[in-house]
N, C-alpha and C positions, 0 to 999 in steps of 0.2 A: 589531622583534618584541616588545620589552618592552612597548610601548604596547598591543599586541594583548591582552596578558594583563590589562590594566586595563579593557577594554571588556566590557560586559555580554554574557552568552551570548545573550540574546534579540536584542540589537542585531546581533551577528555573524550569527545565524541569518537574520534578516530581510534583511540586506545581501547575504549569499551567495545566498539563495533568489531574491531579486528580480533581482540582477545576472546570475547565470548562467541563471536561468529565462527572463528576457526575451531574452537572446541565443539560447537554445535555441528559444524560441517563434518567433523570426524566421528562424533559419537552417534549421530542419527543414522540408523541402518539404511541400507539401500531402499529407495522407493518408499520411505516412511513419511515424507512430507506430502501435503495435499497435491494430488495430480502430478506427482513427480515422474511417474512412468511416462505419461504423455510428454512432459517437458524434456525428458531424456531422449525419447524417440525423435522428436523434432530437432533437438540439438545434434544428435548423431547424424540424422538425415541431411543436415545442413552442409556437411562436408564429405559425406560418403554415399556411394551408391552400392546398395546391397539388396538382392532380390527379396529375401525374407523380410527385411526391414521395410522395403517399399510396399509389400503387401500388408504389413502391419500398420503403417502410418496411413494407408488408404482407408482404414476403418474409422468410424467415429471415435473421438477421443476416449469415450467411456468404455469402448470395447478393445482398446489397444492393450497389449501385454508387454511384459519385459521378456524378451525372447529367451527361451531355454533357461529360465530362472524362476520356476515355480516355487522352489524351496527357499528362494531369497526374498520373497515378499514378506517383509517384516511385520506381520500381523500377530500381535501378542496372543499367544495361546495360554490362557491361565492354567490349563491342565498340565502344561509342560513347563515347569519352573526354569527360568533362565533360557528359554528356547531360542532367544536371539543370539546367544553367545557364539555357538559354533557357526551359525550362518553369517555372523558379522565377519569372522575370520575367513570363512570360505569365500565371501564376496570379494575379498582382496586377493586371495591366492589363486582362485580358479579362473583361467582364461575363458572367454566367451567364444566357443568354437563357431557358432553360427554367424558371428560377425568377423571372423578372421579373414575371410576372402573378400573384404569390402574394397571398393575402388574409390580413390580420391576424386571427388566431383563437387564443385561449388554450386550451390543452389541459392538463388536470390529472390526472395519474396517477402511479404510482410511478416510471416511467421519466423523465417530465418533471421530477419533483421531484429525482431523482438527477442530472439534467443541468442544473439551473437556472443555476448560474454560467456554464457554457459557452453555454447558450441565450441568456442576456442579452447575452453578447459577440457571438454570431452575429447576434442581432437588431440590435445597434448597427452591426455591419459591413455588414449588408444595407441599412440605412437610409443609411449613409455612401456606400458604393460596392459594389454586389452582385457582387464577384468572389470566387472561392474563396480567394485569397490574403488578402484583407482580412478576410473572415468567419472564416477559420481563425485568423488572427493574433489578432484581438480576442477570439474565443472562448477561445483559449489563455491570453491575458492575464487575462481574468476568472477562469478556472479557477486560474491561478497565484496571483492575489490571494486567492481563497477559501482555497487551500491554505496560503499563507503566514500569513494571518490566523488560521485555526483552529489551526494548529500553534504559532503564537506564543502564543496564549492557553493552550494545553496546557502549553507549556514554562514560561511565566511563572507559572502557578498551581501547578505541581508542587512538592512539598516537597523531593524529591530526584530524581535522574536527569535533570536538565536538560541536562547535556552529552551523555550517551548518546542522549537523545531528539533533540537537535540533530544529532548525528553521523549517526544513521539517517535522519533527515528530509532530510539533505543528500547521501545516496547519489546518484550520478549517475542511477540508475534512478528514484529518487524524484522528482528534478527533471525528468527526461524526461516522466514521467507527469503531473506537475503543470503542465508547460508544453505539454501536449497537450490534446486534448478528452476524455481518459479520465475515467471516474468513479472511478478508483482514489483520487482525492483524498478522496472521502467515506469510503472505507475507512480511509485514513490518519487522517482527522479523527476518526472514531469510535474507533479503537484508541488514539490518543494522548490524546484527551480523556478516555476512560474510564480509562486508566492514570493520568493526571494527577489525576483525582478520587480514585482509590483510594490514591494516595500520601498525600493529605491524611487519609484515613480510617485508613490503616495507621499513620501517624505520630501519630495522636490529635489532629489539628488540626480535625477535622470530626466532628460528632455528628448524630444524627437530629433533624430539626426540620421545621417547616412548609415550609421551602424545598424539601425533598425531594418534596413534592407537585408541584413544578414540574420538579425535576431528573429524577426517575424517568421520567415520560412522555416527556421529551425524549431521555433515554438509549434508551428502547425505540424511539422513532421513528427515531433515528440508526441503531440496529442493524437495524431493519426495512428501511429504504430501501437500505442498502448490501448488500454480498455476504453470502450465507448463512453464510459462515465466521465472520463477526463475532458470530453468535449464541452461539458457544462462550464468549464473554466473560461471559455470564450466570452462569457458574459462579463468578465473582468474588463472588457473594453469599455463598458459603461461606467467604470470607476475612474477613468482617466481624468485628471484635473485639467481645468482650462489652461493652466500655465504650462502644461506638457507640450503644447503646440507653439512653434516659433512664428508661424504665419499669423499676422494680426487679424485677418478676415476669419480664418478658421477659429482662432481664439475667441473672437467676438461672437461668432455663430454658436460655439459651444457654450459660452457664458449665457446667452439668451435662451438656449435650449433648456439648460438646467434651471434657469430662473423660472421658466414656465412650470416645470415639474415641481419645483419647490413651492410655488404658489398654490398649485392644485394637487396637494398630497393625496386627497381622496381619490383622484384619478389614477394614481399609482396603484393603490389597492384594487381598484376596479379592473385595471389592465392585467394585474397579476392574477386575479381570480378568473377572469375570462380567458387569459392565456393558458392557465393551468387546466381549465375545463376543456379547451380545444385540444391541447396536447394529449391529455390522458384519455379523453374521449376517442381521439384518433387511434391511440395505441391500443385501446380496449374495444374498438368497434366490432371486432369479431368475438368478443368475450363478454358481451352484455352491456357495454357502454359505461358512461361515467359513474352512475350510481353503483353499478356492480364493482367498479374499480374502488370506490370509496369503501364498500363492504369488505373487499379483499384486504385493502391496506389497514383498515381498522382491526380486522382479525389477526393480521400478521404482526402488527406492532403493539397491540393492546390486549388481545384475548389470549392470555397465557395458557388457558385450559385447552385452546385449540392449537396454538403454536408452541409446542414443547421445546422448540429450538431457540426461542427468543432470548432467554437468559444464558443457557450454557454455550450456545454457538454464536449468536449475533452479538450480544452485549459483552460476554466474557471474551469472545473471539476478537474484539477490538484491541484487547491487551494481551491475552494469552490463553488460547485454546489450541492445543498442539496435536501434531500428527493428524489422523483422521478423526479429530475431536475425541481422542481416546483418553486424554488427560489434560488438565488445565490448572492454572493458578487458583488458589482458594478464593472464594467470592469476597471475603473480607479484604484481601490484598488488592483485588481489582477495584473495589470501592475506594480504598485508600489511594490507589494510583490515580483515579479520576479526581479525587480531592486535591492531591498534590499537583496535578496538571492544572486544575482551576486556579490554585494558589500561585503557581508559577506564571500563569497568564495574567492574573490580576496584578502581580508585582512587576510586570515587565516594564521596560523603558517607555515613558510617556511620550507619545507622538500624537499630535492633533490630527485626527482623521475625520473626514466628512461623514455625515450620516449616510450618504450614498454608499460609501465603501463598507460601512458596518452592515447595512441592510443587504447588499448584494452578496457579501461574503457569507453571511448567515444563511441566505437563501441557497447558496451553492452547497453548503453542508446538508441542509434539509432536503433539497431536491435531488441530490445525489442518492440519498437513501430511498426516496420515493421512486426514482427512475430505476434504480437497481432492483428494488422489490418488484416493480412492474415487469421488467424484462425477464427476471428470474421466474416469475409466474407464467409468462408466455413460453419461455424456453425450457427451463429445468423442470418446473412443475407440470408442464404440458397443457396449461390452460384449463385444468380441471380442479375441482375442489374449492374450498372456501379460504384457503391459506396459501401464501406464497412460500414455498420451500426452496432451499438451495443457496440463498444468500448467506454470506459469512461475514463476521465482524471485520475481518481484515480488509474487506472491500471499502470500508468506511474509515479505517485508521488514518491514512495520510491526510484526509480531508478535515480531520480534527483541527489542524492548524488554522483553518479558515474561521474558526470561532475566536481567534485571538483579537481581532478588531472589536468584537462585541464585549469581550472581557475587559479590554482597555477602556471602553466606554463606561462599563459598570464600575471600573476602578476610580472614576471621577467622584463617585458617591461612596464607594467602599474603600477606605484608605488602608493600604497594606504597606507598612514601613519595615524594610529589612535591607541589610547591606547586600551588595552583589555577591560577596564571598559566601555568605550563609545561604543565599539562593542556590548557588552552585552545589554547596555541600548537601543541602536537602534534596535537590533534584537528582544529582548523580548518586547520592546515597540510596535513593529509592530505586534508581536504575540498577545499581549493584545488587540490591536485595532481590529484585524481580528476575534479573538475568541469572544470578547464582542459583535461585530456586528452579528456574527453567532447566539449567544444566543438571542439577541434582535430580529433579523429577524425571528427566529424560533417561539418565543412567539407571535410576531405580526401576522405572517402568519397563525398560527394555532388557536389562541385564541382571536384575536382582534374582537371587535363588530362592524360590518359594514365596 
């Protein structure tokens, strides 16, 4: 264990991500991860033209099927012990006849860009052996490599928060999504890369230069292609320190601007309240207005007798609720994981951050939850009923990292003394336990006899 403390955080992250991710990519049966049928169809359709597939992807995502593979849908049938065994083997050995006469044709749009890593893997799988097992596995592997590579860059370039970032990125739910065909990997990449860039700015390691002519368009592209919830990170512009700007006039103007708001803090609260009222009233104008929105949000996140998904899907789902929420980590382990994450954040490297950074980062985490719940009520729930259904904990997982500035502020009052070596041992030890149990539960759930 002592040697573990001497290994770089980035090395440990890459090792854990690839080892457990590859195992997950192989043992998870075809189409067993959330929405994987839809993600496969989009990935296949990115490089191939096929009449049957074209008709399939033209349907709404919830109505799409895995063509000619009804028996391969890995929905555990408790009445048939070990029912996934033969189907697992069959998914690799049986060629997909309906897709055999596909023609190579590159399509370029937002969906195909979002699924590019998976699509490249599916393409290679089709060329090697056109079975669902092979295409899914290689698509998952390419997605995992994209995830591991982008998060590695984010962790390596971050001035602080490397261990908390690694810990969140190695949550079992994070690895499940990275080892599937999901485009959640792009959300993780956008959130972690953005946070990594901001740590350099907040710590004074980066100032405005010509390079931002390249960085900023890439940031906007990353936020555009991923989920709409990522757009809330644009508010990080408000955290730019005055010394970020080289131009004296802009620096002076920025300094005076923030002096005004620091002097009238009560005005900040008033603007936040009025702004929230306007935004959510607008979003809910056809569903009863602001007070109706408050009612729905309270029921969704506090009334557990109305929202039975709150604990098993939303809260547990932030760490580990797997497949179609068929099985998950035990509640005590999820609680222990959150405690460990809090401890890792409290003991992170001390960097003096402005109250503005702490406040806005905390708001990003909270408002991401509220905006997601609002849009899911309008979309998935259909705008009816008293609870928003459809949101999953994994939508909030990457944004946990934005709580780090708040915990760093709290650590000024709550002293946590521990060596960096033991921090890594505890954090990655917890990751090992969680990920090992994820693999074990997946094998037992899908392949146990009786």
